[in-house]
C-alpha positions as CSV (number, residue, x, y, z in Angstrom):
1,M,-65.5,-51.9,13.5
2,M,-64.0,-48.5,13.8
3,R,-60.6,-48.0,15.4
4,P,-61.9,-46.3,18.6
5,V,-64.5,-49.0,19.1
6,R,-61.8,-51.7,18.7
7,A,-59.6,-49.9,21.1
8,L,-62.4,-49.6,23.6
9,L,-63.2,-53.3,23.2
10,R,-59.5,-54.4,23.6
11,S,-59.1,-52.2,26.7
12,G,-62.2,-53.6,28.3
13,I,-61.1,-57.2,27.7
14,A,-57.6,-56.3,29.1
15,V,-59.0,-54.7,32.2
16,A,-61.4,-57.5,32.9
17,L,-58.7,-60.1,32.3
18,I,-56.3,-58.3,34.6
19,G,-59.0,-58.2,37.3
20,V,-59.7,-61.9,37.0
21,L,-56.0,-62.7,37.1
22,V,-55.5,-60.6,40.2
23,M,-58.6,-62.1,41.8
24,A,-57.3,-65.6,41.1
25,A,-54.0,-64.8,42.6
26,A,-55.7,-63.4,45.8
27,I,-57.8,-66.5,46.1
28,A,-54.7,-68.8,45.6
29,A,-52.8,-66.8,48.2
30,Y,-55.6,-67.2,50.7
31,L,-55.9,-71.0,50.0
32,E,-52.2,-71.5,50.5
33,R,-52.3,-70.3,54.1
34,V,-51.7,-73.1,56.7
35,R,-54.8,-74.1,58.5
36,A,-56.2,-76.9,60.6
37,Y,-59.7,-78.2,60.8
38,E,-61.2,-78.5,64.3
39,S,-62.4,-82.0,64.6
40,S,-65.5,-81.3,66.8
41,A,-67.1,-78.4,64.8
42,G,-65.5,-78.6,61.4
43,L,-64.6,-74.9,61.4
44,V,-61.4,-73.6,59.8
45,V,-59.0,-72.8,62.6
46,F,-55.3,-71.8,62.9
47,R,-52.9,-72.0,65.8
48,N,-52.7,-68.8,67.9
49,G,-49.2,-68.6,69.2
50,Y,-46.5,-71.2,69.9
51,V,-46.0,-73.7,72.7
52,T,-45.3,-71.7,75.9
53,V,-42.5,-72.2,78.3
54,R,-44.8,-74.1,80.7
55,G,-45.4,-76.6,77.9
56,T,-49.1,-75.8,77.4
57,S,-50.2,-76.1,73.8
58,P,-51.5,-73.0,71.9
59,T,-55.1,-72.3,71.5
60,L,-57.0,-72.8,68.2
61,V,-59.0,-69.9,66.9
62,Q,-61.1,-69.6,63.8
63,S,-59.4,-68.6,60.5
64,I,-59.4,-65.1,59.1
65,P,-62.4,-64.7,56.7
66,F,-61.7,-64.3,53.0
67,D,-62.1,-60.7,51.8
68,L,-61.6,-59.5,48.3
69,G,-60.2,-56.0,47.7
70,V,-61.0,-54.0,44.6
71,E,-60.7,-56.9,42.2
72,P,-64.5,-57.3,41.6
73,M,-64.7,-53.6,40.8
74,V,-61.9,-53.9,38.2
75,V,-63.6,-56.8,36.6
76,L,-66.9,-54.9,36.6
77,C,-65.2,-51.9,35.0
78,G,-63.8,-54.1,32.2
79,I,-67.3,-55.6,31.6
80,V,-68.7,-52.1,31.4
81,L,-66.1,-51.1,28.8
82,I,-66.9,-54.2,26.8
83,V,-70.6,-53.4,26.8
84,A,-69.9,-49.8,26.0
85,A,-67.8,-50.9,23.0
86,F,-70.6,-53.1,21.7
87,A,-73.2,-50.4,22.2
88,L,-71.0,-47.8,20.4
89,A,-70.5,-50.3,17.6
90,A,-74.2,-50.9,17.3
91,T,-75.1,-47.2,17.2
92,T,-72.5,-46.3,14.7
93,W,-72.9,-49.3,12.4
94,T,-73.8,-48.5,8.8
95,P,-74.0,-51.0,5.9
96,R,-71.1,-50.9,3.6
97,A,-71.7,-50.1,0.0
98,T,-71.4,-53.1,-2.2
99,R,-70.6,-53.1,-5.8
100,V,-73.4,-54.4,-8.0
101,R,-72.1,-55.9,-11.2
102,D,-73.9,-55.2,-14.3
103,A,-75.6,-58.5,-15.5
104,T,-75.4,-57.4,-19.2
């Protein structure tokens, strides 16, 4: 493989790997949030506020939905770079000249 193709392939792998790692960190941070499951409906809920001065308990509301940022686009860009590296390698490939020994 030519040097530019190798560099393109390495950069694509690096970008895709960074995107996957950041996405895994975002998912782990979301899963670490404290939550409680409502017993009647099975929905993910969290406490809205603290116990008030009157002694009433706080209300339970549904959890904030999971939302990814630009991480999937970063992974997709890495995959595009990898595919472009393989396409460039396929279009610029030529067989190497091999030495043929004289059988005499």
